[in-house]
C-alpha positions in Angstrom: 145.7 152.3 76.5 148.9 152.3 79.1 149.8 149.4 81.2 148.9 151.3 84.7 145.3 152.3 83.0 144.5 148.8 81.6 145.6 147.4 85.4 143.1 149.9 86.9 140.1 148.3 84.6 141.0 145.0 85.6 141.7 145.7 89.3 138.1 147.1 89.2 136.6 144.1 86.7 138.2 141.7 88.9 137.2 143.2 92.8 134.3 143.7 91.6 133.6 139.8 89.7 135.3 138.0 93.7 132.9 141.0 95.9 129.7 139.6 94.1 130.5 136.4 93.5 131.3 136.2 97.2 127.6 137.5 98.0 125.7 135.5 96.1 128.1 132.0 97.0 127.2 133.4 100.4 123.7 133.6 99.5 122.8 130.7 97.4 125.0 128.3 98.6 125.2 128.7 102.4 121.4 130.5 103.0 123.4 134.1 104.2 120.1 136.1 103.3 120.7 139.3 103.0 120.0 141.8 104.7 118.4 145.6 104.0 122.0 147.2 104.2 123.9 144.4 102.5 121.4 145.2 99.5 122.7 148.4 99.5 126.3 147.6 99.5 125.3 144.6 96.3 123.7 148.4 94.8 126.6 150.3 94.8 128.9 147.3 93.4 126.3 146.6 90.7 126.8 150.4 89.9 130.4 150.4 90.0 130.1 147.0 87.0 128.3 148.7 84.8 130.9 151.9 85.6 133.6 149.4 84.7 131.9 148.3 81.7 131.4 151.5 80.3 134.9 152.2 80.7 136.1 148.9 78.1 134.2 151.4 75.5 133.6 154.8 76.2 136.2 157.6 76.8 138.0 159.1 78.8 138.7 155.6 80.4 140.6 156.8 83.2 137.4 158.7 83.9 134.7 155.8 83.4 137.1 154.0 86.0 137.6 156.2 88.5 133.5 156.9 88.7 134.1 152.7 89.5 136.1 153.0 91.9 134.3 156.1 93.6 131.3 153.3 93.5 133.4 150.8 95.2 134.6 153.2 97.7 131.1 154.4 98.3 130.2 149.8 99.0 133.0 150.0 101.1 132.1 152.7 103.8 128.6 151.6 103.5 129.6 147.7 104.5 132.2 149.9 107.1 128.7 151.1 108.7 127.0 147.9 108.6 130.1 146.0 110.4 129.8 149.0 112.5 125.9 148.4 113.5 126.6 144.6 113.4 129.7 145.2 115.7 127.4 147.1 118.3 129.7 150.0 117.8 126.7 152.3 116.7 123.4 151.7 116.5 121.7 150.9 112.5 119.2 153.2 111.3 117.0 150.3 109.3 114.3 147.4 110.1 114.8 143.2 109.3 113.8 142.1 106.1 113.0 138.4 104.8 113.3 136.1 101.9 109.3 135.7 102.3 108.4 134.3 98.7 105.1 131.8 98.7 104.9 128.5 97.4 102.8 127.3 94.7 99.4 127.3 96.9 100.7 129.0 99.6 99.1 132.4 100.9 102.0 135.6 100.8 100.8 135.9 104.3 101.6 132.2 105.8 104.8 133.0 103.4 105.6 135.9 105.5 104.3 134.4 109.0 107.0 131.6 108.8 109.6 133.4 107.5 112.8 133.9 108.9 113.4 137.8 109.6 117.5 138.7 108.6 118.3 141.7 110.9 121.6 144.2 110.0 122.5 144.2 113.4 123.0 140.4 113.9 126.1 139.4 111.7 125.3 136.0 110.4 129.1 134.9 109.6 132.0 135.7 111.1 135.9 134.7 110.5 138.3 135.8 112.6 135.8 138.0 114.5 135.1 140.0 110.8 132.0 139.8 109.2 130.9 139.5 105.7 130.0 143.5 106.2 133.3 143.8 107.8 135.0 141.8 104.8 133.7 144.1 102.4 134.3 147.3 103.8 138.0 146.3 103.7 138.2 145.3 100.2 136.4 148.0 99.1 138.9 150.2 100.3 141.8 148.5 99.9 140.8 147.8 96.2 139.3 151.8 95.9 142.6 152.7 97.3 144.6 150.5 94.2 142.7 151.3 91.5 142.8 155.2 91.6 147.1 154.9 92.7 146.9 153.3 89.3 144.7 155.8 87.3 147.1 158.6 89.5 150.1 157.0 87.8 148.6 156.7 84.4 148.1 160.4 85.2 151.6 161.4 85.8 152.8 158.9 82.8 
């Protein structure tokens, strides 16, 4: 495998590792539970992980890496849309979600009624005015571009 294709593969796996680690750290470490659109972004990342892992064993590797980049791009586009909903630039089309889980001896209805709603149109956390969805959009779109550039460099060599 050429150095540029190896770089593309490592970028795909590395970007996904960082983004998913950040998502799960914010959820389990800081209690920022994902809304429905957050899950959509994660689903695209899960698909990208699978495609990037397939690229380690299947040929043509460049195709599988490019498909992983496409899935990362999709997550970035969903993240950009989600960020726009959070910033009030446009209206979303999802309902609120909850992290309701019933404790032993508690009815599920009581758990749902006491659970906190997770809204898609409210950013639970921001840094420098950018929400988690915004950071996902920036990192995913930028990462997908870098991966495509590395695959393209391989195809020209």
